[in-house]
N, C-alpha and C positions, 0 to 999 in steps of 0.2 A: 300648853306644856312644851318645854324645850325638847328637842330630839335627844335621844340618849343611845349609848352604845351597848349598855348592859344594865342589869338590875341594880347593881351597886351605884351606878351613875344616876339612875332614876331615883333611888332612895335618897341620895345626896341632894338632888334637885328638889325633891318634895320636902325634905327636912329644911332646906333653905327657905322655901316658900312658906312653910309653917312658921318659921322664926320671923320672917318679914311680916306676915299677917298678924302674929301675936304682938309684935311691936306696934303695928298700926292700931290695933284694938286698944292697947294700953294708952296710946296717945289720945285716941278719941274718947276714952273714959275720963281723962283728966278734966278738972274744972277749968274753965277759961280764966286766964290770969289778967286779961285786959278786955276792953270793949272790942278791940279789933279781933282778938281771938274768938270772942263771942259771935262776932259777925261771920268770921270764917267758918265756925262750927255750924251756924245756921245755914250758910251756903251749902256745906257738905250734907247737911240734913235734908234740905229741900232740893238741891241740885238746880236752883233757880235764882238768878240775880234779881228778878222781879219780886219774888216772894221774900228774898233777903232784904231788899230795899224797903219793902212794906214793914218788915220786922223792925228795921233800924228807925224808920220814921215813927213807928208806934212807941219807940223809946224816947222820942223827942230829940234825937241826935241830928245835928246838921253836918253837912260836909265841910271840908276845909275852906271852901269858898263862902261859907255862911248861908248857903241855900239848902233846900231839902236834899237829903241823900238820894242819889239816883242809882239805877242799875249799872250805869257806867262807872260810878264810884266803887261799886262792889267789884266789878271786873278789874278796875285799876288796882284795887287792894290785893286781889288775887295775883295779878300779874307782877306788880311792883313789890308787894309785901310791905312790911313795916317793922320797925325795930322791936316792937312789943308783941310780935307774933312768932311763935316757935317755928323754926325752919322745918321741922318734921311735920307740923300741922299744915303749914303752907304747902309743902310737897304733896300732901294728901289732897288738899283743895285743888291744886293744879292738875293732879291726876284725874280727879272727878270732872273738872272742866274739860280736860282733854278727851275723856271718855264720852262726855256729853256731845262735844263737837264732832266726834267720829260716829257716834251711834244715835244721834238725836236725843230724845228725852230719856232713853233707857239708861240704866246704870250698869 
């Protein structure tokens, strides 16, 4: 929580956090519009590039190189994004990746 000078400031901060969280929940509830969004949602769900890679392989999807999808391909998708991924969804995935890097496997 951010530092605050008075109750009104605290209330404003908390209301802003509620709005942000509500927007994120709305984004996560949307059906994926592309395979890449489906991949990003799976990563957010599992918080694991390895499990996401296994999911993509189970769909029979290959990487741009024509080989099996790898964990590195998942990481690259999160880092670089793609035109068919909602910027808001990508921001959530990057936040999850950042949290994982800071805290290990915990979310």
